[in-house]
N, C-alpha and C positions, 0 to 999 in steps of 0.2 A: 689510731696508733701509729706512730711515725717513727724510723730510724735512721742513723746517719751512714750514708755509705759513702767511701773516698773514690773519687774519679780522679786517675792519673791525666793531667793538662800537659804534658811535658817537663822540659828542666827550666831551670832558673836563667840559664843563657838565652832562652827563647823569648826573654823580657828584658828590654835595653835598662841598663843603670837609670834610676829616677825616671822611669817609664811605666807603661802598661799594654797589656793586650787584653782584647775582650773575648769571651769565651761563651757561645751559645749553649744554652743549657735548658731542659724541660721546664726549669723554672724561671726562665727568662736569662736577658744578657748581663753577664757579671765579668765586673772589671779587675783584672788581678795586677797589683802594682808592686813595683822591685824599688826599694829606698836604695839610699848612695851607701847603706851600709850592710845592703843584702837582706833585709828583711822582705820577707813577702806578706802581702795583704790583699783579701778580696773581699768585695761589695758590690752592691746591685750598680749596673753601669748607667744609672740615670739620676740628673740632679732632681729634686721633686720640687723644685721651685719653675721650671721651664722643659725638664725632660733632656738637660743637656746629655751628651755621653761624656761620663766624667773618665772612662778610659782616654779621653784624647786631651784630657787635663793636664796642670802642671804639678807634677809630684815635686813635694819642698818638704824635709824632715819626713814626719808619718801624717803628713795630710796631702789633699788635692785640691786644686784650685778648677772648678767648673770652667770650661771654654767659652760658656754662654754670656754669664754675668757675674763671673769672679765670687761665687760664694765659694767657703771654705770647709771640707771635710774633714775630720779627724778619720784616717784609716784604721784607727786603733778600734774607735768607738761608733763610727758611722756618723758622727752630731755634726751638725752646722756647728762652725766656730765663731765667735765674735756676736756680732748683733743679730745675725741670721738664725732663724728656729728651721728646724725640720731635722731629719735624719733619712740614712740608709742603711739598709740590711745590710750587717756584716755576715760574712760566710767562712767557717772555719777553714784553715789552711794547716797541711803537714807538708814540710820539705824535709825529705828523707834523702841523704846524699844532695844531689842537684835537682831531683824529681820532685815535682811540685803536684799535689793533691788537693781537689776542694773536696768538703763535707758536704755532702747535700744531702736533706731531708726526703724520705720515700715513704709513700704512706703504705702500711702493712694491712692486709685484709684479713677482717676478723674471720676466724674459723665458725662456720655456722653447725 
């Protein structure tokens, strides 16, 4: 059984407009992205094609382009766009005021 716990990671001002930052978590590296209109998304920070760091990619609209081989991923769905196939995990994001929280799953121990 799992539950989602919210983890504060800072403010939207910590992420450049049309940019990203990488956050290390127990579930791996997560790229947190800010669009030109201040929407915030989070996805796994590795391209399934060659493992490129998506947080180092170019943010355009609600997509990011991998810096290694130009694969484009939707920040909303995590799915590769165009002719490319694959997907990355999306992570729930909560923006309260200017504070950003990520919703990370945690395993619950069953009572014995």
